[in-house]
Structures are given as C-alpha cells and as structure tokens.
N, C-alpha and C positions, 0 to 999 in steps of 0.2 A: 503494500500500501504506500502510496504517495503521502508524503508530509505536505502539511501547508508550510508555506515559506514564512520565515519570522521577521519581525522589526527590532530594532536596536532596543537594549535594555538601559541605555546610558546615552549622553550626547557624542560619544567618541567611538563607540564600537561598532560603526559602519564595515569595516574591514573584515573582522572575524565573523560579523554577521552575516556578512555578503558571501564568505567562502562556506560558512556553514549551510547556507541556502543554495549554493552552487551543489553541496554534497547531497542534501535533501531533493533537489531539482534532477539529480543524475539518475540517483538510486533510490529502491523502495526503503522504506524503514527496514524492514528484516535484513537487508543487503549491508546496512550501514555499519562498519567496522568503528566501534567506540574511540578506539586509539585515533582516529584521524580527527575527531571531533575533539579529544584532548588536545593535541597537539596544535590544532588550528588556534584555539584559546590561549595557549601558552604562547604560540608565536607571535599573535596578533597585539595590539594596543601596545607597542615595544618603543614608542617615542616618549619624550619628556616636554611638558609645556615650560614657559619662559620660567617659572617659580619652581621647577625641578620636580613637578609632580609625574609621576609615572603613568603614561596611558592618555593623558589629557592633551595629548597632541596627535592621536589615532596611532595609525597603523604606517610604517615607513616602506619605501619601495624594496628596501634592501629584505624588509620582513617577506613581501609578497614574493619576490625572486626566490626567497629560500623557501618558501611554501611549495613553490612548483617545483623545486629539486626534492624537497623531501617527499612530495605526494609521489613523484615518479618511483624514489627508491623505497617508499614503502610498498607501493604497488607491485614492484618486482621482487622484493623480499619476501612480502607476506601474500603474493598471488591475489591482489586484490585489483580488478579491472578498472584501473584508473591511468590516464596520461594527462600530464598538464605541460602547457609551453607559456613562457614568460616574453612578452613584446613590451619594448619600450620604445621611445623617441620617434623617429619617423616611421616605424614598423607599426607601431599602434594606430591602425587607422580602421574605420568599421564603414566598408565600402565594397560593393561588389567586386569578387575577384581578389579581395584579400585575405589573409590567413583567418582572421576572426570572422568573417562572412562565410568561408569555409566551415569552419569551427560550428557556427550555429547552422547551417545547412545540414550538416552531418548529426544534428542533434545533441551537440555539445552546448557549454554554456561559457560564460565569459565575466569576471570581475573585473571592472572598469574604473579606474580612476577618473573623476569627473569633478564639476562644480556643482555646488548648490548653496544657494545664500551666500555666494562669494566665497563659500570656503571648499578646501578639498574634501571628496566625499566618495565612497566607494558603493556601486550598484551592480545587480547582477543582469547582463544582457541575456535574454532566453530565446527569443523568437524573431525572425526575420516575418515583418508583417507586408512588407511591400519593397521594391528597390530603393525605396526613400524613408522607410520608418522601420524602426528596431522596438520591438517589446521588451520591457525591463521591468524588475524588482527594485524598487525604492525602500531601502530598510528604515527610511526615517518617516515614522507615520505621522502625517499632518494634512490639512486640506493645502492644497498648493494653489498659488495664486498665479499662474501663468500669464505672462502677457503677451500677446502677439501668437502667431501660429507656430506648429511644429513640435507641441508638447501636449499631452493629454493624460487623462486618467482613464484607466481601463479598470472596469468594476466585474465582479464574478470570475476571476480567475486567480483565487487566492495561492495556487501550486505553481503557479507560471507568470505572471506579471501583475504589476498594480499601475504600469504607467508605460507611457508609448513616446519616443521622441524621434524626429526627423534625422537622417543622416548627417543634413547639413547642419544641424545644431549640435549633434555629438561629435562631429569632426571640427567644430568651430576652435579656432585659436582665441577665444576672448572667454570670459569667467560667467557666463549666463548657466543657468542650471541644465545640468546633463552635457556641457561642451567640456572636452577633455584639456583645452586650454592649448598655451603653447607646446609645441612637438618637444622641449627639451625635458618636459615633465611627465610626460603622457606615459600610461602604463596599462598593460591588460592582462590578465593571466587567464589564460583558454584553458579548459578542462573538458574531458572526452571519458565517458564511459566505454569501456573496450569490450 
C-alpha cells in the first residue's frame, strides 16, 4: 500500500521530509527498509543558522549529494531496489530531453532545491503533466498566494502531488516560488525504484 506524502514538522525540515516522501512515493509501505528512513533523518538538517543552532538553516547540498551516494551503496549492499543520481549546476534542468525529465518519464521522482517565499526549499517532483508543467509535492503546508500564471494547487492526489508549476518557472533563474534560481546553486536528486 502506498503511503500519503508528509508535510514538514518544523520550518526547517523540507529536505529530509522531501527525501522521505520520495521513498514513500516510490515504494509500498511494506517494501520500505526502516534503515533508509533513519539515515535520511540523520543526514538531513545538517546546517547551522547564524546563531549556531544546528538544523536551523536546513539541509546542505553536500548532504543531498551524500544521500545519493549512500542510497546507491545501501541498495547494492542490502539488495534494496533503489538508484539515485545527484545533478547540480547546469545539469539541474527540468525540460524534455534532460536527465530529470527521463527520470520522471520512467516512473522515478526528483527532490529539487528551489525557492519558496524567497528562501531555499526542497520539493518532490513526481509527474510530467504536459511538456510545460510538472506535478510536485510541496511539504510546506499552507494556502499559497500565487501571483500570475504558471503555478496551481492540485487537490485529491495526496500520494502523488499537491502543486503544479510550469517548466518556465521551475527553470527560472530568479527566486520566485518553485524557481531553481541561478545555475551555480541548483541541485536535483533523482531517484528510481529498480
């Protein structure tokens, strides 16, 4: 049985929540190895805020890169059917013909760093809705106040998505909601069930 996707427990845990949601999206509850969930939460929220409080600056790119490597090692060593790839910089693009697009076409999902309310944020990309729109699950529970076109709320799909955004917005170099921003800060972690 597929699980419902989860919302954040704090203001800072979008990274591990989105990673856990990726596992929940790909695997039935009975298939999920508890060790993966534990390790995601141990690795996530690894940064410090300006006051030195751990976790209050979210999850670092280094942590996401390490999660991809760890998941591949876990999959191989424990015979768990998962594969992960970490994309960054100019490789982190969501358009037809890209590696991310291929992952979604093949039934995989992608944890993407983007912006929300002007802050760095992680969401889970789950579905290609058209050549110009991607379905995603935003773990920050609120009623968004979207301005302009290109973003919408999706209702009735709690195991798959709760938002949709245009590829134009997702690939945007600005800091609008669901835009990845400048290429030098982009990151996407691709996951497949094998």
